[in-house]
C-alpha positions, 0 to 999 in steps of 0.5 A: 548716276546723277539722276539716280542720286537726285531721285534718292535725295528727293525720296529721303527729303519727302520722307523726312517732311512727312510727320509721323502719326502720334502713337496715341492718335485715336481713330474716329469710329462709332465708339472712339474719337472726339465730338462737339454736341449742341444741347438745349440747356434744359437737358444738359444735366441728363445728357452729361449723365449719359456721356459720363457713363458712355465714356466709362464703356468707351474711354477713347472718346472725348465730348464737348457740350455747347449749351444754350437756349433753343433759338441760339443753338439752332443757327449754330447747328444749321451753319455746319459748325456742329452737327449733332444737337439735343433738343425737344423738337424735330427739325422743321422741313426747311431746317432739314432741307438745309442739310439735304442740300449738302447731301446729308440726311439728318438722323433723328432719335428720341431717347427720353420724355421730359415733363414741364412742371409748374411750381408755386410757393408752398404757402399758396393754398391753390396747388392745382391748375387746368390746361385751359387756365394755363392757355387763357393766361397765355392768350391774355384772357384769364381773369384768375390773376395767376401769372406764369414765370418762364426761364427766358424769352428764347427757351424751348419751354416758352416756345412749347407753351406758345405752340400749345396756346396757338399764339405768336406774341405774348400778352402784355400782362401775366407772363414774365421771363427771367434768365435761367431755370434756377432764376425761376425756382428762386423767384418762385421760392421768394414770391407768392402768387406766381407759377414757375414753369420749369423742366422736370429734368432740371428740378431733379438734377439740381436738388443739391445746388437749389435745395434751399429754394426747392424746399420752399416750392411745390409741384402743381397738379394739372388737369388736361383738356376734356376729351384728352388723356388725363382730363379726369383728375389733377396729375403731377409730373412724377415719373409714372405719369410721364411714362404713362403719358397721363400728365399733360405737359410732356415733351420728347427729347431728341438727338439729331445727328447730321455728321453724314458718316457712321462716326461717334455721333451715330454710335452715341445716338444708338447707345442712348436708346440701348438698354444701358442708355435707357436705364440711365434715363429711368434713374434720372426721373424722366420717361425712357424712350422704351421700357425694357422688358422683364422676363421671368424664368419660373422653375418647377422645383417639385 
């Protein structure tokens, strides 16, 4: 009897120690739960728009966006702090191997196409430039006197153009870096003779905040290298030219999920390429990953 009483008391004690699950606890699934997402600051606005609509469809979700330039957010992703990232390139073989060594295969999905706009002060008569001219400025061999202004030295935008020119080190003259995309817009609005380099998405989503400065700048037309698409005339980074691929300076926007499970990261990545997610990309002024087909049903009323 003493042993029986002791067992009963122990059972009651253990039961009391167990914390009951909160009634409002949200289950972690593809359409519910909590997630942190690293995002290249160039795409923070379009991603925020996507999340806002996603949450109306699935209210039991909570997102935390961690913004930063590409070189800052990549180490955070690789050290396993945050396992979902949005940026303009895929992982390198070495970066991919970091997760595969943990028995996790990162899943990469393209969900939009962004253009990189070249902007200049409205008073400048010259509003066109060729890809070859841009490459020469980056290599330090240009004699045109044109100068490029980037957001910052660690941005994905500058990395894109360094890759384009095939250089590792920037020339001593002709290239300037500031801090943010808005700094670039403001600088070009206040100074003649410079060319600013800004993501199209940033120009579109900051119309209200930067309205005064945007009124003082204009987008330049760009002609591609001979033999490449868009080499016949100067094209501006308007949406139709992003979708057709005729504008030279294009980059993909990817979401990379390394959660290693079928959770909210996987669900959100799938939703981004769904018709609803792609419609938001289209409305943002960017190029969608894929265009939704339009089916017309013609009825004979005779």
